[in-house]
C-alpha positions in Angstrom: 128.8 161.0 121.5 125.2 162.4 120.7 122.0 160.1 120.8 120.5 161.2 117.1 117.3 158.9 116.8 115.3 156.1 117.7 114.0 153.8 115.3 111.2 151.6 115.6 110.2 148.9 113.1 106.9 149.0 111.4 104.8 147.0 108.7 103.5 149.9 106.7 105.9 152.8 106.8 103.1 155.4 105.3 100.2 154.0 107.6 102.6 154.7 110.6 103.4 158.0 109.1 99.7 158.8 109.2 99.7 157.8 113.0 102.2 159.7 114.2 101.3 162.7 112.4 97.8 162.8 113.0 98.3 161.8 117.0 101.9 163.9 117.4 101.8 166.4 114.8 105.5 164.5 113.6 106.5 165.3 109.8 108.6 163.5 107.7 112.3 165.3 107.0 113.5 162.4 105.2 111.8 159.5 102.9 114.4 157.2 101.9 113.0 153.9 100.4 111.7 152.1 103.6 113.5 154.0 106.2 111.6 157.5 107.3 113.0 160.3 109.6 110.4 162.5 111.5 110.7 165.1 113.4 111.4 164.9 116.9 113.9 162.1 116.0 111.7 159.5 115.3 112.7 156.6 112.9 110.3 154.5 111.2 112.0 151.2 109.2 109.8 149.0 107.4 110.3 144.9 108.7 111.2 143.7 105.6 114.4 146.0 105.8 114.8 145.4 109.8 114.4 141.7 109.2 116.8 141.5 106.7 119.5 143.4 108.5 119.0 141.4 111.3 117.8 138.0 110.5 115.4 138.2 113.6 111.9 138.0 114.1 110.1 141.4 114.9 108.0 140.7 118.5 105.0 143.2 118.6 104.1 144.6 122.0 107.2 143.0 123.6 106.9 145.9 126.1 110.3 145.9 126.5 110.3 149.9 125.6 108.3 153.0 124.9 108.5 156.2 123.4 107.3 158.9 126.1 105.3 162.1 124.9 104.3 164.9 127.1 100.7 166.8 126.6 99.3 169.1 129.1 95.6 168.5 127.9 95.9 164.7 128.4 92.2 164.5 128.1 91.7 166.3 125.1 94.6 163.8 123.5 92.7 160.6 124.7 89.6 161.9 122.8 91.8 162.5 120.0 93.4 159.3 120.3 89.7 157.5 120.4 88.4 159.6 117.6 91.1 159.0 115.0 91.9 155.4 115.9 88.8 153.8 117.8 90.8 150.3 117.2 93.7 151.4 119.5 94.9 148.7 122.1 95.2 150.2 125.5 98.0 149.1 127.8 96.1 151.3 130.6 93.6 153.8 129.9 94.3 157.1 131.5 94.9 156.9 135.0 97.3 159.2 137.5 100.0 158.0 139.1 100.4 158.4 143.1 102.9 161.8 142.2 99.7 163.1 140.4 101.1 162.7 137.2 98.3 161.6 134.5 99.1 159.2 132.1 97.8 157.0 129.1 99.9 153.8 127.2 98.7 152.3 124.7 100.2 150.7 121.0 100.7 152.1 117.8 99.7 149.8 114.7 102.8 147.4 115.1 102.7 147.6 119.1 105.3 149.8 119.8 104.1 150.7 123.0 103.5 154.7 123.6 103.2 156.7 126.7 101.5 159.9 127.2 101.9 161.9 130.3 101.2 165.3 131.7 104.1 167.3 132.3 106.4 167.1 135.6 
C-alpha cells in the first residue's frame, strides 16, 4: 500500500489554488470540478462536496494536523508570506527550536495549519 495524497477542505478552490501556488509553487495536475490535485500530492476539495460526503461540519483551525514544508531561506519565505498575504493568521511567528530548527506556523485562508521549517 502507498499513500498517494493528502486532502484539505477549502471554501474557495480558486483562492486556495492561488495561495498554494504563490507561496509554495504548487501547480495543478488535475482539476475535476471541486476536487483539484496539486503537485507534491496536495488535494484541494471544496467544502460543499466534503460536507455532502460526510454530513459533518468542518472546523477551521482545529489544530489537529498540519501541512509541513521545508525552506532553507526561512526569513525570505516569511517576508514573502507577509508581502503576499499580510492578513495571514500566525499560530507562531518565526522561532528557533532548542535543536536549532527555525519554524513558522500559520493558517491558510480556510484555517488549515501550515508549518514551514528549515531542513534538518
